[in-house]
N, C-alpha and C positions, 0 to 999 in steps of 0.2 A: 289818480292818473299821473303818470310820470311825464316829464317834459321831453320833447323830441330833440335829438341832436341837430336836426335841421333848424329848429327855432333858435337853439343856442348859436349855431353858426350865423344865422341872420342877425341876431343881436350883436354878436362880436364884430360882424362887418359894419353894423351901424355905429359901433363905438370905435372904429378903426382910426378916427382922427385924434384919438387920445393915446398918449404913450402909457405903457405899463398897465395894460388891462390884462387880467388873468381870470381864471375860473377854477373851481373845484367841484367835481361831481359829488353830490351828497344825497344818498337815498333816492335816486331817480330824478333829482332836481339839481340845479346848478347855482353855486354861490359866486357872485361877481365881485372881483376886487379891482380897485383903482389905486395904483401906487401903494399897494400893500394893505389898504384898508377895505373892509367890506362895505360896499355901497348898496348892495341889494342882492337880488337873485332872480332866477327864472323858476317859477312855480306853476305847474299845470299850464305850460306855454303862455305864461303872463310874465312880463318884466315888471318887477316890483322893486322900489327903492325904499331905503330907510326913511322913517318919519322924522325928518329934521327940518328946521326953520327954512333953510334955503330951498328945499324941495317944495315946501308948502307955499312959499312966495312965488316960485316959478310955475307952479301948477295949482293955482288956487281952487280949481274945480275938480281936481283929481279925487277919486274915491279911495278911501282907506279899506284895504282888504286883508284878510288873513292868508298868509302864505301856506300855513298848515295849522291843524288843530293845536291850540295851546301856545301859539306864537304871538308876538306883538304885531299889531296892524302895521301895514306898509302901504305906501302910495303906489297905485297902479299907473304906469306910464302909458298914456294913450298915444302920444305923438312919437311913436317909434320909427316912423319913416323920415324924421327930420334929424339928420346927423348933426347939424350945427346946434340944434336945441339940446340934444343928448350930451354933446360936448360941454355946453354951457351949464347944464344941470349937474353933471358929475363934478366939474371944476368948482362950482358954487358950493356943492355939498362937502367937498373934501375937508375943509378946515373944521367942520362940525362933527366929523366922524371920529369915533374913538380910535386911539392907537391900537395896533394889533397886540394881543396878549403875548407876553414873553413866554417862550417854552422853557420848562424847567429842566 
């Protein structure tokens, strides 16, 4: 099941307190970028973030879920209505995220 544009728009609005949020459509789903780094994505109308230490510490009870078959597990973000929490989460994760791959 692909994610809806309405859910994407809702998540982008929830992340509006952060500068430099962008996304890319990918096979019916959406990859979410913060300051050029991939933080997670929207898969089957679920907001999932990468499995990094900062996310684990801020969401100790979050479930690990597969975004799609064959992918690495990611944390399901339950508290999507809390803009200040989402801002804190992505800012905390940023340093742990890998730099974008350079295009050849």
